[in-house]
Residue, then its C-alpha position, 0 to 999 in steps of 0.5 A: m033787583p034795585h037800580l044801584i046794583q044794577a048800574a054798578r053791575a053794568a058799569q063793572h061790565r063796560a070796563a071789563r069789555a074796555v080792558h080786554a078791548v083796549g087795555l088796562h092803561h087806555p084813558l077810556t078804560r081808566l074812566l070807565l074803572a072809575a065810573a064802575a068804582l063811584a057806582a059801587v060805592q053808591a050802592w054800598e052807600a045805600g046799603h047794599r052788599v058787595a054780593d048783590l053786585h056780584l051773583l054767585h053761579p051754581h058752580d061757584h057755591e060748589r067750589r067754595s064748599r070744597a075749599 
């Protein structure tokens, strides 16, 4: 897996943990959300797709095919 995708996924997870721990309006959360957005943009500009960042689980595919 390319390092840009790993970095974007890790940044997204850190931001999500901060939202749950201290809330959306906390300055640290906002900083981590900005870092996650920047990491995602870098991956996008390098040619990665959004789906590369968000891995599908088997049950997600089943849900999508039923809709």
